[in-house]
C-alpha positions in Angstrom: 66.5 160.6 136.2 67.3 159.4 139.7 70.1 157.2 138.4 71.9 160.2 136.9 73.5 160.8 140.4 76.5 158.7 141.3 78.4 158.3 144.5 82.0 157.4 145.3 84.5 157.7 148.1 86.2 161.0 148.7 86.9 163.6 151.4 86.3 167.3 152.1 89.7 168.2 150.8 88.7 166.7 147.4 85.6 168.8 147.2 86.3 172.1 149.0 83.3 174.0 147.7 80.0 173.6 145.8 79.9 175.3 142.5 76.9 175.7 140.3 77.1 177.1 136.8 74.8 177.4 133.9 76.2 176.4 130.5 75.1 175.4 127.1 77.2 172.2 127.0 78.5 170.1 129.8 81.4 169.0 127.6 82.0 171.1 124.5 81.9 169.1 121.2 82.6 172.0 118.9 79.1 171.6 117.3 76.2 173.8 118.7 73.6 171.6 120.6 70.9 173.0 118.4 72.7 171.4 115.4 73.4 168.1 117.0 71.2 167.0 119.8 71.9 164.2 122.3 68.3 163.0 121.6 69.6 161.3 118.5 72.2 159.2 120.3 72.6 155.5 120.6 70.7 152.9 122.6 71.5 152.7 126.2 72.9 149.4 127.6 72.8 148.7 131.4 76.1 147.7 132.9 74.9 144.1 133.0 74.0 144.1 129.3 77.3 145.8 128.5 79.2 143.2 130.5 77.4 140.4 128.8 78.5 141.7 125.5 82.1 141.8 126.6 82.0 138.5 128.4 80.4 136.4 125.8 80.9 138.5 122.6 77.1 138.2 122.4 75.7 139.6 119.2 72.9 142.2 119.1 70.6 141.1 116.3 73.5 140.8 113.9 76.3 138.4 112.9 79.0 141.1 113.2 81.3 141.3 116.2 80.8 144.6 118.1 83.3 147.4 117.8 84.2 148.8 121.2 85.2 152.5 121.3 86.5 154.5 124.3 85.1 158.0 124.0 87.6 159.6 126.4 90.8 161.5 125.9 94.3 159.9 125.8 95.3 160.9 129.3 92.2 159.3 130.7 92.3 155.9 129.0 96.1 155.6 129.7 95.4 154.7 133.3 92.4 152.5 132.7 90.2 151.1 129.9 88.2 148.0 128.8 90.1 145.2 127.1 90.0 145.3 123.3 88.7 148.9 123.1 89.7 151.3 120.4 91.6 154.1 122.2 91.5 157.5 120.4 94.5 159.9 120.5 92.2 162.8 121.4 93.2 165.6 123.8 89.7 167.1 124.2 86.1 166.2 123.3 86.1 168.7 120.4 88.6 166.4 118.7 85.9 163.7 118.5 84.2 164.6 115.2 87.4 164.4 113.2 88.4 161.2 115.0 85.0 159.7 114.4 85.0 160.5 110.7 88.4 158.8 110.4 87.0 155.8 112.3 84.0 155.5 110.1 86.2 155.5 107.0 88.7 153.0 108.4 86.1 150.5 109.5 83.6 151.3 106.7 80.9 151.9 109.2 78.7 153.8 106.8 78.7 150.8 104.5 78.6 147.9 106.9 75.6 149.1 108.8 75.1 145.8 110.7 78.3 146.3 112.7 77.4 147.1 116.3 79.3 150.0 117.8 79.7 150.0 121.6 80.8 153.2 123.2 81.7 154.2 126.8 83.1 157.1 128.7 83.4 158.2 132.4 79.8 158.9 133.3 77.9 158.5 130.1 77.7 162.2 129.2 80.1 162.4 126.3 78.6 159.3 124.8 75.3 161.0 124.4 76.5 163.4 121.8 79.4 161.3 120.7 77.0 158.5 119.6 74.6 161.1 118.2 77.5 162.3 115.9 78.1 158.8 114.7 74.4 158.3 113.9 74.3 161.7 112.1 77.1 160.3 109.8 75.0 157.2 108.9 76.2 154.7 111.6 73.0 153.1 112.6 73.8 150.3 115.1 75.2 152.4 118.0 75.0 151.5 121.7 76.4 153.2 124.7 77.1 152.2 128.3 74.4 153.9 130.4 76.0 155.8 133.3 79.5 155.1 131.9 82.4 153.4 133.6 81.3 154.8 136.9 78.0 153.0 136.9 79.7 149.8 135.5 82.2 149.8 138.5 79.3 150.2 140.9 77.8 147.0 139.4 81.2 145.2 139.2 83.2 146.5 142.2 86.2 144.3 141.4 86.5 145.9 138.0 84.8 143.3 135.8 86.2 143.7 132.3 87.6 147.1 133.1 91.4 147.2 133.7 93.2 149.8 135.7 91.9 152.9 137.4 89.2 155.5 136.5 90.3 159.0 135.8 88.0 161.6 137.2 88.0 165.4 136.9 88.3 166.4 140.5 91.1 166.6 143.1 91.1 162.8 143.6 92.2 162.2 140.0 91.6 158.5 140.2 88.9 156.0 141.4 90.5 152.7 142.1 88.9 149.2 142.3 90.1 146.8 145.0 93.2 145.0 143.5 93.2 147.1 140.4 96.4 146.6 138.4 98.6 149.5 137.2 98.3 149.6 133.4 99.6 153.1 132.9 103.3 153.5 131.9 105.7 156.4 132.4 106.3 157.9 129.0 110.0 158.2 129.7 111.1 154.9 131.0 108.0 152.8 130.2 107.8 151.4 133.7 104.3 150.8 135.3 103.2 154.2 136.5 99.8 155.9 136.8 100.1 158.9 139.1 99.3 162.2 137.5 100.8 165.5 138.8 98.9 168.7 137.8 102.3 170.4 137.3 103.6 167.8 134.9 102.0 168.6 131.5 102.9 168.6 127.9 104.8 171.8 127.0 102.8 172.1 123.7 99.2 171.0 124.3 99.2 171.2 128.1 97.6 167.8 128.6 98.5 165.8 131.6 101.4 163.3 131.0 102.5 160.2 132.9 106.1 160.9 133.9 107.7 159.4 137.0 109.8 161.6 139.3 113.1 160.3 137.9 112.1 160.9 134.3 110.7 164.3 135.1 113.9 165.4 136.8 115.8 164.2 133.8 113.6 166.1 131.3 113.9 169.3 133.3 117.7 169.1 132.9 117.5 168.6 129.1 117.3 171.7 126.9 118.2 170.3 123.5 114.7 168.9 122.8 113.0 172.3 123.0 113.9 175.8 124.0 112.5 175.6 127.5 113.6 172.1 128.2 110.1 171.0 129.0 108.5 167.7 128.0 106.3 167.1 125.0 103.8 164.2 125.1 103.9 161.3 122.7 100.9 162.8 120.8 102.7 166.1 120.2 106.1 164.7 119.3 
């Protein structure tokens, strides 16, 4: 589809080369595509429909309040997310099936089939199979933000109901709306901070961590927490 292509500000240094690869999955779920197709995913909501749901808590042919789920990893939603969203402690998309199973059990989604589930991710790709997984587990009332947060921010340049910045997987690391607040926090001192450094990662899982320069220097000088004196993220501790 034409609207599958998205544009945002950047420079040549952010995209130094064009790379084209053939792969079986854009983002690996850990389940072969032939076993779980994206064709069985949830209903797409336009950014305007999605916004209306969040703005007015509008119901979709049901009396139950929608359940809003962020389908991204912990280091992504820490710098920006929708208000009221369930934020999963996942490090990679292959963690989603187990997390989704726990979510279904906790909220009894297999029993309360009238509960609308709203999902979103960066560009809408992960939601395709993420929502398909929920439906394969008996969750029927599943909806997803078409085009993801990226398309939502195109429709609502000032952020709308989205708070903070959008994490992206290129050299820019962040897409920022005008006047966006800093909702990320340094894991060390808990002060507002949302600048990732590729060299500052969890010593165990290697995920990016938010650690300000002062706290990073302090962690580098501490050797009692682990043998190499390197920082472990909150998820691994």
